[in-house]
C-alpha positions in Angstrom: 92.6 154.4 145.3 94.5 156.8 148.0 92.9 157.8 151.1 92.5 161.3 151.8 92.4 162.7 155.2 89.8 164.7 156.3 89.5 167.0 159.6 85.9 166.6 161.2 85.3 170.4 161.9 82.2 171.7 163.9 81.9 175.5 165.3 85.3 176.2 164.1 87.2 173.5 165.9 88.7 170.1 164.9 86.9 167.4 166.7 88.7 164.6 164.9 90.4 163.0 162.1 90.0 160.5 159.8 90.9 158.8 156.4 88.2 158.3 153.7 88.2 157.8 150.1 85.8 160.8 149.1 84.6 163.9 150.5 80.9 163.0 150.3 81.2 160.1 152.3 83.3 162.1 154.9 80.9 164.9 155.2 78.2 162.0 155.5 80.2 160.6 158.5 81.0 164.2 160.1 77.2 164.8 160.1 76.0 161.5 161.2 78.3 161.9 164.2 78.0 165.4 165.2 74.9 166.9 163.8 73.8 169.5 161.0 76.8 171.9 162.1 79.7 169.4 161.3 81.2 169.1 158.3 84.7 167.4 157.0 87.4 169.3 155.2 90.0 167.6 153.2 93.3 167.9 155.4 95.5 165.6 153.6 97.9 168.5 152.7 98.2 169.9 156.1 99.4 169.2 159.8 96.5 169.0 161.8 95.3 168.2 165.4 92.3 167.7 167.2 91.8 171.1 169.2 92.8 173.1 166.3 90.8 176.0 164.5 89.4 176.0 161.1 88.3 179.7 160.4 87.4 181.4 157.0 88.8 178.3 154.9 92.2 178.1 156.8 93.7 175.8 159.4 95.2 177.4 162.7 96.9 175.8 165.5 96.6 177.1 169.1 100.2 177.7 170.5 100.9 176.9 174.2 100.6 180.9 174.5 96.8 180.4 173.6 97.3 182.6 170.5 96.5 181.3 167.0 99.4 180.5 164.5 
């Protein structure tokens, strides 16, 4: 089975990235490590980095100028 890539989100910020084979397990890991506000989002098809944002279902990257892209 192919490993999926997940972004660990809390308060609209990507705190970590990790691989897992299913969403339910990834979400449990997110909540166990960062509390009930945290959740996992499948980011397999997106270029994401720690510190990027996840707002209203979309990933955003913070540019060097401080704007969201």
